[in-house]
C-alpha positions as CSV (number, residue, x, y, z in Angstrom):
1,X,0.0,0.0,0.0
2,X,1.4,3.4,-1.0
3,X,1.8,6.0,1.7
4,X,0.5,9.3,0.5
5,X,1.0,12.6,2.3
6,X,-2.3,14.1,3.3
7,X,-3.2,17.7,4.3
8,X,-6.1,19.8,5.2
9,X,-7.6,21.9,2.5
10,X,-9.7,25.0,3.2
11,X,-11.0,25.3,-0.3
12,X,-14.5,24.6,1.0
13,X,-14.2,27.7,3.2
14,X,-13.4,30.0,0.3
15,X,-16.2,28.6,-1.8
16,X,-18.6,29.1,1.2
17,X,-17.5,32.7,1.5
18,X,-18.1,33.3,-2.3
19,X,-21.5,31.7,-2.0
20,X,-22.4,34.1,0.8
21,X,-21.0,37.1,-0.9
22,X,-18.3,37.6,1.8
23,X,-14.6,38.5,1.5
24,X,-11.8,37.2,3.7
25,X,-11.7,40.6,5.3
26,X,-15.4,40.2,6.3
27,X,-14.7,36.8,7.8
28,X,-11.7,38.2,9.8
29,X,-13.7,41.2,11.1
30,X,-16.8,39.2,12.1
31,X,-15.0,36.2,13.6
32,X,-12.2,38.2,15.4
33,X,-9.5,36.0,13.9
34,X,-6.2,37.5,12.9
35,X,-4.8,38.4,9.4
36,X,-2.1,35.9,10.1
37,X,-4.7,33.1,10.6
38,X,-6.4,34.1,7.3
39,X,-3.0,33.9,5.6
40,X,-2.3,30.4,7.1
41,X,-5.7,29.2,5.9
42,X,-4.9,30.4,2.4
43,X,-1.7,28.3,2.4
44,X,-3.6,25.2,3.9
45,X,-1.3,25.4,6.9
46,X,-2.2,23.9,10.3
47,X,-4.8,25.9,12.2
48,X,-5.9,25.8,15.8
49,X,-9.3,24.4,16.7
50,X,-10.0,27.7,18.4
51,X,-9.8,29.5,15.1
52,X,-11.8,26.9,13.2
53,X,-14.5,27.1,15.9
54,X,-14.7,30.9,15.6
55,X,-15.2,30.5,11.8
56,X,-17.9,27.8,12.2
57,X,-19.7,29.9,14.8
58,X,-19.5,33.0,12.6
59,X,-20.7,31.2,9.5
60,X,-23.2,29.0,11.4
61,X,-21.8,25.9,9.8
62,X,-20.1,22.6,10.7
63,X,-16.3,21.9,10.4
64,X,-16.9,19.7,7.4
65,X,-18.4,22.7,5.6
66,X,-15.1,24.5,5.7
67,X,-12.3,21.9,5.4
68,X,-11.4,18.5,4.0
69,X,-8.5,16.1,4.0
70,X,-6.8,15.8,0.6
71,X,-4.0,13.7,-0.8
72,X,-0.8,15.3,-2.2
73,X,-0.4,14.4,-5.8
């Protein structure tokens, strides 16, 4: 069995923002998360559960609505 590197993708979050007519700046201001956290999300970097919870509360959604596990190609 081949061992693939996996990572979290936040593409679902960006699509959700588009669907709701929101910009990253709007999310940052409404949720109280930092610009640095938005930048890390944009690079699919590790994020604390505190930040993810703030996003879910702000967008009134579940964690699976904003992220997924993907395989590196």
